[in-house]
N, C-alpha and C positions, 0 to 999 in steps of 0.2 A: 582567605580567598586564594585561588590559584591564578598566578600571573601567566599570561600567554603573549606571545609576539603578535604584533599586528604588522601585516605586510601591505604595501601598496600593489597596484596592478602591474608593476614591473618586477615584483618579486623581492623588493628591498624591504628589509625591517625598518619600520618608522616609528615604532613605539612599543608599549606594552599595555595590556588591559586586564582587569580582573574578572574572573568568572565567578557569578553568584553561586555560593555553595549550596543554597537551598534549591538550586536548579541543576547545577553541574557537579555537585559534590555528594550526592546521595549514595547510600550503600545499595547494592544491587541484588534484587530478589528475582533470580532467573525463572522461578516457577511462575511468578505473577506476570513477567514480561511474556513468557510463552503463552500463558492463558489469554492474555489480551490479544497477542498476535493470532492465535488460533481463532478467536472470536471474530476478529476483523476479517480473516480469510473466510470463515463460514458465513458472514454477512454479506460477502461479495459473491458467494457461490450461487449460481443459477441452477434451477431444477429443469433440465432439459429432457432427460429420459421420460418417455410417456408411453405406456401401453394401453391400447383401447380395451374398455371392458365391453360386455355384450350389448350394452345400450348405445355404444359408439360405432360398432362395426356395421358396415353397410350390408343391406339385403336382409334376408330371413323374415320377410313380412308374412310369408305363407308357410303353414305347417308342412314339413317335408312329405309326410304321408299320413294317412288316417291313423287314428289311435289304436284301433283293433283290427284284427283279421289279416295282417300282413305276415305275421310271424317275426316281425323285426321289433327291436326295442322301441318304445314310444319316445317321440321327440317333438318339441314345440317349435323349435327354430334352429336354423343352421348358424345362428349367432352364438349358440351355446358354447361355453369353454370346451365342451366335450368334442367339438367338431374342429377339424383342420380349417384355419381361416377364421374361426370364431373369436370371441372375446378372450382376454387373458384374465385369469384369476389372480389377485394379489400381485399384479405387475407394477413396475414403477410408475409413479404418477407425477405429473408436473406441478400439482398442488403441494408437494412435499415442501416443508419450510425448514431450511438448515440454519437459520439464524440463531445466534446465541446473544443473551443479554449480559452486558457488563456495565457495572455502575460507573458513573462519571469520575468518581474518586480513584477507583482502581485504574481506569484507563489513563487518567492524568499522571498518577503515580508511576505507571509503567513507562509512560512517555519520558518523564523526567529521568527515570533510571537509565534509559537507553542513552539520553543526552549525557548523563553522568559517566556512563561506560565509555562513550566516545571521548569525553575529556580526560578520563583517566588513562586511555590508551593513546593520548596525543593525536587523535584523529579529527580535531577540530581546528580549522585554520581560520583566522580572523583577518579580514581586509578592512582597510580604512573606508573604502567605498568600492563599488562595482558598477561601473557605468559604461555603455557602449554608445558610440555615436551612430552606429547603424546595426541592424540585425543581422550581422555577419558571423557565420560560424567560424570563419578563419580568425576574426578578431578575438572571439571568446577563447578559441583554442590556444591563441598566442598568450592571452592573459593567464590561462590555466597552466600552460607550460612554464611560464615565468614564475608564478607562485610555487609550483611544484619544485622548481629548481632552487629557489630561495629558501623554502622550508625543508628541503631534502626529502620530499615525499613523493610516492609513486601514485599520482592521481589517476592513472590509467586503470587503476583497480576499481574505480568507481567513486564518483563525487556527486553530492547533492547541493545545489546552491540554494540556500535559504534567503529568500527576499524579504525585506521589511514591508514592501507592498508589491503588488503585481506589476511587473516591468515587461510589457509585451516585446520590446526589443531584446531583452535578455532571454525570454521564453523561446522566441523564435530562433535566436542564435544557437541555443543549446539543443534543439530538437535533433540536429544531424550529428551531434557528438555522441560517440558510443559511451555507454556507461555513465552518462552525465545527465542529470535531470534538475528541475527547478521546482521550487514550492514556496508558497507564502508562509511567513512566520506564524500566522494565525491558523494555518491548516496542517500543522505537523501531525503525523501519525506514526505509530510504532513500525509498521511494515515498511514504509518508504525510508525510514531511518536505518533500519536493519538491512535494507537491500543494497546499501552502498558502504564502501569502506570509509570515506571521509566526507566531512561537512564543511562547506565554504560559507562563512557568515560575514557579510558586511557588518560593521559595527552597528548600524541602524537596526539590523535584524536582532541583535542582542537585546536591545530595548523593547522590541516588539514582543520577544519571547517572554522577557521579564514581566511585561504588562499583561500579556495574555494568560500566562500559566502561573506566574507568581510562585508561592509556595504550596507544598503539598497539604 
């Protein structure tokens, strides 16, 4: 097991803790991580582009001219794709489905690999606890600055606070901090972990991650 320092909210090292190798010590398969990340992006993609076909275009209830005798080509409706302002043939449709399926084991393994990568690169900072008296951005910024100074890390490059359970005070305090987010330990996902440089974990969150994700 890998031993890492534990800091308090003043940025002082107050002890050591061990990171579970089955969660934070896996070999990293970059192709699997990329596959899961791409699937997650695809599953959040919305199909917005939509071209109307001839059944959706307004008008065209009357035949433009009679079938024979005019010398012109026969037409049944001005909604035809042959007409300007008519329907579109093979245009983009809002019914298009971009979602991709990834089985649970692959998704879980990729998540643990990302956590292992963060641990390997010393991008996980453990706190004994993280509690605020009030949902004040200034207070949380002070804590993060102290921890960054004590651990000698540049948390301005992006930090994600992993909570053992949802703490509305912490969530509200983090909303106005640039490149700082919060997430529950039971709701981890590959994209949110990859979007930031550092992870801040109160010790209680470690137990939640172990209980929720366990071994691969």
